Each structure stands twice: as structure tokens, then as C-alpha cells.
C-alpha positions in Angstrom: 148.3 97.0 76.3 150.0 100.1 74.8 148.1 103.4 74.7 147.0 105.0 71.5 150.0 107.2 71.8 152.6 104.5 72.1 151.0 102.0 69.7 153.1 103.5 66.9 156.7 103.6 68.1 158.5 106.9 68.2 161.0 107.6 65.4 164.6 106.8 66.0 166.4 109.8 67.6 168.4 110.7 64.5 165.2 110.7 62.4 163.4 112.8 65.0 166.3 115.3 65.2 166.3 115.7 61.4 162.5 116.1 61.3 162.4 118.7 64.0 165.4 120.6 62.8 163.9 120.9 59.3 160.9 122.7 60.8 163.0 125.7 61.7 163.8 126.2 58.0 160.1 126.8 57.4 158.7 128.3 60.6 159.5 130.8 63.3 157.4 131.9 66.3 156.0 135.2 67.7 158.6 135.5 70.5 161.5 135.1 68.0 160.0 137.6 65.6 159.4 140.1 68.5 163.0 139.7 69.7 164.3 140.2 66.2 162.2 143.3 65.6 163.6 144.9 68.8 167.2 144.1 67.7 166.9 145.2 64.1 165.2 142.6 61.9 167.0 141.1 59.0 163.8 140.1 57.3 160.6 141.7 55.9 157.5 141.0 58.0 154.4 140.6 55.8 150.9 140.7 57.2 149.0 138.8 54.5 145.5 139.5 55.7 143.2 142.1 54.1 143.6 145.8 54.6 140.6 146.0 57.0 142.0 143.3 59.3 145.5 144.9 59.1 144.1 148.3 60.1 142.3 146.8 63.1 145.6 145.5 64.5 148.9 144.2 63.2 152.4 143.4 64.4 154.3 146.7 64.6 156.7 147.1 61.6 154.7 144.7 59.4 153.8 145.6 55.8 150.4 144.7 54.5 150.4 142.6 51.3 147.3 140.4 51.1 148.3 136.8 50.1 146.3 137.1 46.9 148.2 140.2 45.8 151.7 138.7 46.2 153.4 139.0 42.8 156.9 139.4 41.3 156.0 143.0 40.4 154.8 143.8 44.0 158.2 142.5 45.4 160.6 143.8 42.7 161.9 146.5 45.0 163.3 143.9 47.5 166.7 142.3 46.8 166.3 138.7 45.6 167.7 137.2 48.8 165.4 139.1 51.1 163.8 136.8 53.7 160.1 137.2 54.1 158.3 136.2 57.3 154.5 136.0 56.7 151.6 135.7 59.1 147.8 135.8 59.0 145.1 135.7 61.6 146.2 132.5 63.4 146.1 128.8 63.4 142.5 128.8 62.1 143.6 130.6 58.9 145.7 129.3 56.0 146.6 132.7 54.5 150.2 132.5 55.7 150.6 129.1 54.0 149.1 130.5 50.8 151.5 133.5 51.0 154.5 131.3 51.8 153.7 129.0 48.9 153.4 132.0 46.5 156.7 133.5 47.7 158.5 130.2 47.3 157.1 129.8 43.8 158.5 133.2 43.1 161.9 132.0 44.3 161.8 134.1 47.5 163.1 132.9 50.9 160.2 132.6 53.3 159.2 131.5 56.8 155.7 131.4 58.4 155.3 133.0 61.8 153.4 130.4 63.8 150.3 131.6 65.6 149.7 134.7 63.5 148.0 137.7 65.2 146.3 135.4 67.6 149.6 134.0 68.8 151.1 137.5 68.9 148.3 138.6 71.2 148.5 135.5 73.4 152.2 136.4 74.0 150.9 139.8 75.2 152.9 141.7 72.5 151.4 145.1 71.4 149.6 145.6 68.2 149.8 148.6 65.9 146.6 150.1 64.5 145.8 151.9 61.3 147.0 151.5 57.7 150.6 150.8 56.7 
């Protein structure tokens, strides 16, 4: 008798490859962001939590724009093709997805940093403290 895992067959390899490749267009991870930041990032990193959470600890180099405050006017000083990478508290929070949706609705390129601050800390990367 097949297990619960194998009861539904795995997708054909070409479908699986397409599915997993697509994910990289929407998401990145903490290690990739950290590496890019040390080499000169080609994106704007947005911490989309509130100012109090941001001040308690954020990814160095991140700008604080709470997801509810993302607007065309707030972003007008960035070139139209600027890539934004957004993060929130972590997997228990949907702030990054809210921010990514808003940025996409504004026609801005966007990716979510998986794990958020929780993931950043789990990777043992340092946090900056204080206001932006």
C-alpha cells in the first residue's frame, strides 16, 4: 500500500522543473540577499514591518516602508525598473506578501525574501538597530 506521500504521483520531471524554476522569479532567500548586500546589491531591500519592529532589529541596509504605506508617491524617486526585495517578521507573517502584491500592482519588479527577520537571524547574520 502506498504511503500518504506517494499516493499522488510526483509530477513529470519537465513539469517539476518548470514549477520550481518559476519560484525563483518570485522569491529569494536570506543567504542570497546577504551575499548580494556584501557585493553591492542591485535591488532595494524593504523591511515592510512597522517602525518599532524595524528599530528593534532589521537587515543592515534595509529601508523601512511598512506594507500599508507602499504607494506610487512613496516610490516615485526610484527608477521604474528598480527591483524591490521585501521581507517582514518571518513565515508566521504575511506582510511581505502584502507588500509584494502592492508593488506588483504598482508595476514594480518585486521578490520576497523567504524567512524574513526570523530566517535572517537563524542564518546567524547580524541585525542593525535603530531607525532608518
